[in-house]
N, C-alpha and C positions, 0 to 999 in steps of 0.2 A: 388580444382579448385582454380587457383591463378590469381589475377587480378592486372595490373598496367595500366598507361597510355598507353602503346603502345603493350601489351602481354596479352593474355588470354590462359590458357592451363588446361585442364580438364584430369584427369585420373580417370578411372572408371574400376569396376569389373563388367562383365556382364555375365549373361547366354545366350549364343547364341542357339537358338533352331536349328531345322533340316531344317528350311527354308532359311538359310542364305546361299548363294552360296560362298563357299571359294575362288573359282577361280577369280569372278569378283565382289563380294561384293553386287550382287543383291538380292532382297528378293522376291522369289516366294513362292506361296502357293497353296495348293491343297484344294479346298472347300469340298471333299469327306472325308477329314480326319481331318477337322477342330475341330471334337469332340475328337479327341485321344490326351492325355496329352502329352506336349512336351518332357519330359522324356522319354517316351515309343516311340515316334518318333524317338529320337534320337538313342533308342536301336535296332530298327528294320529295320530303312531305312538308306539309303546311306545318307552321308553329302551332303548337297546342294539339297536334294529331294524337287521337280521333276525335277529341271534344271540339275542335275547331271546326269540323266539316261534317256533312250529313253521312248517314250510316252506310249509303251505297258508294262513297267516294272511292274506297279501295278497291272493290271488286270492279268497278268501270276502269280504273286506271290500269290493273293487271291485265284487262282485256284490251284496252286501249294499246297498250305497249306494242303486242305482236301484230295488231292492225296495223299500226305506223310502220313496224319494220316491212310487211309485206308490201305497204304502199310505197316504200322507197326503193325496194327491189325493183318494182314495176318502172318507178320514175328511171331509174338506172338504164332499163334496158330499153325504154321508149326513147331517152335521151341519145342512146347509142345509135338506134334507127335514124332519128332525126339529124344527126351530125353526119352520119355516112350519106344521108340522102342529098346534103348540101354540098358534099364533096370532101370531108374532112378525112384525110388518110388516102384518097383515091388516088393521088399522084404518085403515091409510093409503089402502087401495083401489087400490094400483098395486104391480105386481110389481117395479118398479125400488125402491121403498122397501123391500121386503121383502128384496130383494137386499143392499141397502145396509146392514140390520141384520144380516143374516147375515155380510157382510164384516167388520164391527165385531166381532163376535163371534168369529169367526175369528181376527181379527188380533191380539186380546189373547193368543190362543194361541201364536202366533207369536213376540210380544215375549217372552212368558214362555220360550220355548224357548231365547232367546238365554242365558239364565242357565245352563241345563245345557250349552250348548256351551263357556261360559266356563270353568266348573268342570272340565269333563272334559278342556279341553285345557291349562289352566293349572295344576292342582293334582292331577293324576292320581297323583303320586307319594307323595301324603300318605296315602293310605288304608291301605296295608300296614302302615304304622308304629303308627297308633293308630284303628282301626276303631270301637272304643267311643266316642272322643270325637267323632268326626265323625257317627256315627249320632245321637248325642244334640244336637250343633248342628243337625243336619237338622231335628230337631223344633222347635227354637227358631225357626228361620228360617221354618219352615212355618206356625208359628203366628202369627208377624208377618204373613206373607201372608194369613192368614185374617181379621186385622183389616181389611185393604184391602178384602175382599170384603163383608165386614159392614157398612161404611160406605156401600156402594153405595146401601143402602136409604134412607140419610139424605140422600144427595147422588145422587139419580138422573140429574143432568144431567152429572155427571162420570163416568159409568158407565165409559165405555172406559179412560181413564186410571187410576182405581182398580182396576179389575179388571184392567189390565194389568200394574200395579205388584203385585198380589196374585199374578197368574200368575208373574211374574217371581220372585218371592220363593220361591213353592212349586217352582219349577222348579230354583232353586238348590239348594231343600232335597233334592230329588229327584236333583240330581246328586251330592249327598253321600251321599245315603241308600243308592242301589243300589249302588254300587262297595263301601261300608263293609259292607253286609250280604252282599255276595258273598264277602268276606273272611271273615266270620263264618259264612257256610254252609261255605265250604272248611275251617275249624276244625271244624266238627262232622263233616265226612265223613271219620273217621279210616280208614275201610275202603276209600278210593277210591269211594264210593259218593255222589259229589256230585250227579248226577242224581236219585237217589233222594230224597236229602236235600231239594233244591229242589222237587220234586213233593210231598213230604208238606208241606214249610213253606206251598205254595199251599193245600192242604186246610185247613190252621189258619186261613190268612189268609182266604180265601174264606166259612169258616163264621163267622169274626168280622165278615166285611163283612156278610153277611146278617142277624146278629143285630143289629148296630150300625144298619143301615138300617131294620130293623123298630122297634128302639126309637126312632130318630130319628122315623119317620112318626108312632109313637105319641104321642110328646112334642108334634110339631106339630099332630096332631089334637085336642089338649087345647083346651077352649074358652077364647077370650081370649089365647093364648098368641101366636098368629101376628100379632095385631093390636098386642100389647104389646111393642114394640120393647126398652125395657129391660129386661123379663123374659127375652125372647129372648136379649140379649147376656150377662146375667148367667148364665143358663142355659149358654150356650156356655163363658164363661170357667170356670165350675165344672168342666164336662168336661174342658176343656183343660187345667187345672191338674192334675186326675186322671190325665190322659192322660201328662202329662209326668212326673209322679211315678213311674207304673207302667213308663214307658220307662226311668227312671233305675234303677229297681230291677232289670228284666230284664237291663240291659247290666253292671249290678254282679254279677249272678249269672255272667257268664261267667269261664271259667278259663282263659286262654291259658297255654300252656308255652313260647311263644315270647318273646324278650327284645327289647322296644323301650326307648325312653330313658327312660319313667317307670318300669317295672319294674327297669331297669338301676341306676337311683338307689336304689331301695328295696334291692335285692339289695347294691348296693356298700356303701351306708351300714351295713346289718347286718354285713357281712364287715369292715368298717373298724373298727367299734366292737366287735363282739362275736366276731369270728373264726368266723363261720357265717353261713350264708345261709338266708331261710325258704322254705318250698315253695310250689309254685305256688297252691296255695289261700289261703295266708296273704297271699303277695304280691299276687294280683289283689285280695283283699278291700280291702288297704291302698291300692290305686291309686286315685287320684282322677280318676273319669271326666272331669270338666269342666276341670280346670286346664291352663293354657297354660305350655307349657314355659319362657317368658320371665319367668314369675313363680315359678317354683319355685327355693328356696333350697337349696344355694348356686348362684348364677346362673353360667352356662357359656356363653361366647359362642364358638360354633363357626364356623370360617371367616374368622377375623379376618385382616387384613393384616398383615404384619410392622411397616409403619410405625405402624398404631395400637397395635401390642402395646409397640414402643418409645418410645413418646411420653415425652419426661422424659429419655431417655438414649439419643440416637439416635449414639452413638459405635461405631465399627467395633470396639473392643475389646469392648463389651458385646455386640455381636452375635456375634462370635466365641466369647465364653464361652456365651452361650445354645446356639448351633448344637454346640458341643463337648459340652455337658450332654446334649443330645438326640441325639447321632451314632448311637445304636443303636435309636432310635424312630422310627416312622413320623409322628411329629407333634411340634410345639413348644408348651408350655404356659407361660404366665408369669402372674403375678398382678397384677391391676389395683392400683396401690398409690395411685392417685389416689381410689378410692372408699373411701368409709367402711366400707360393707358389702362382705362378701367376694365377690370376682368374679375370673374367670380368663378370658383370652382363649387359645383353642387354633386353631391353623394346621397343615394337614395337608401332609404331603410326598407327592409323587408315588408311587403304589404304596400308600397307606394303606388299611386295608379296615377292616369292621365292628369287628373285634377292636382295632384302633388306637382307634377311638372309645372302646371300652369301658374300655381302659387309661387314656384321658385321664380317663375319669369316676372311675376308681379313684383316680388320682392326686389329682385335684380334692377328694374328699371325705377323702383322707389330709391334704391341706395345710388343708382347711378346720378339722378337729379339732385339728392340731398346729403351725399356723403362729405363729410368734414373730416379731411386727411389729419387735422390735428387733433381731433377728439378721439376718445376711447372707442376702439373699434367694437368692442363687444356691446357697450351702451347703443351704440348705431344699430347693430344687428337686432337687439332687443327692441329698439324703438321701430325699427321697419317692420318688425313682426306685430307690433301693435297697431300700427298704421293699418296693416293687411287685414288684420282681425277686425277692425272696423269697416273696412271700406271693401273688402273682397265679397262678400254677400250681396252688397249693391252692384258689384261689378257682374257678378253672375246674372242678376237679374235684368241688368240693362243688355246683357247679350241676348237673352230671351225676348225682350221687347224688341231688339234690332233685327229679330229675324234669325239669329243664329240657333244652331241645333247644339244644345248644350249637353246632348246625351251622346253626341259624337264628336268626341275631342280626340284627334289624331295626335297625340303627343306620347312618343314611345318612352318607357321608362328602361334605361340600361339595366341589363340582368347580370352582366358579367361580374360587376361588383355590388355588394349589398352590405348594409350595416344592419346588424342583428341585435335587438336589446331584450333582455328577458329578465323576469324577476329573480331576485334573490332567493 
């Protein structure tokens, strides 16, 4: 907390619970869940609950939970019958041995389910931002899980740990795949026909499943292939590589008109350099499905604390200068002068929105193109803000004309660290 005659500023590290509405900052609560610990609320409920979902959400989920429990009990019992029918445990001559084999089989499914539990509870806010990337990563992780399954034939004594690891990886993959594809389905349903889009997708998927199963059985029925393990592995590897390549092509074909951070970078760079923005087709084509944000240049560190931003100059006067430069913005951006490669730190003020994030990206790219390392850094920060004030409104107008949905900007504001300014 900084005080002087005309300025008060406070930086705080806070734990935001699930009652904070990320869209408008309103604080809603549900008295029926007041007894539930905040950490558990964040894990099982959508961000901003209950204001971010419909009124019937909680009642439906409370009834859906025991419904799914009874369904999996039935699945376990049916799996037992199926495995016993094909001879699992029959050679031991005892029902106890057969039941033990069934328990081992079902246990690997339970271990795998832990992966989906973790992904859904911990990373649920990622899928709206970049469904292409997470759908692709799901296939990579699923491929790794299949490798564990393949090795069970070589090490049958370690069937349970290997199969469990395989199921864990594939469950994590499914935890990434399902919500990502729901976002993609919602993108397709431009007429509000999400149910029909999902139903028709099921037709395509089941048809592909039947054809794939038929070809798989045909391959397995080929003489010598079942007993030749190296041939089996090489055949699987070839099919899997083809599968990953086709998945990449299908995701690259998607044309979103919403703005996430990757597309924002492409749009901003084009506007800063050429005073124009690409359309949805061109921008989506240039978007790299696989790239991580931390490896994209110029590097932007969002949600940095002020202490880290001011290393090398922790004076009150320096802080006052930075605060005054950004008095009309909902964020503070500084250039990391300790790094040889260009890098910026961005910290957001209370009340920042996705547009604030977009403005910080625009300023970053302007500085990246125009920064003079020998000149006064504060003067250049002020100049970059002046340039943005002159050109940002034109940028937004060009986005609308190019077909971008400027009402749905998927740029998440970090909530862990906030700067709070208040009048004296």
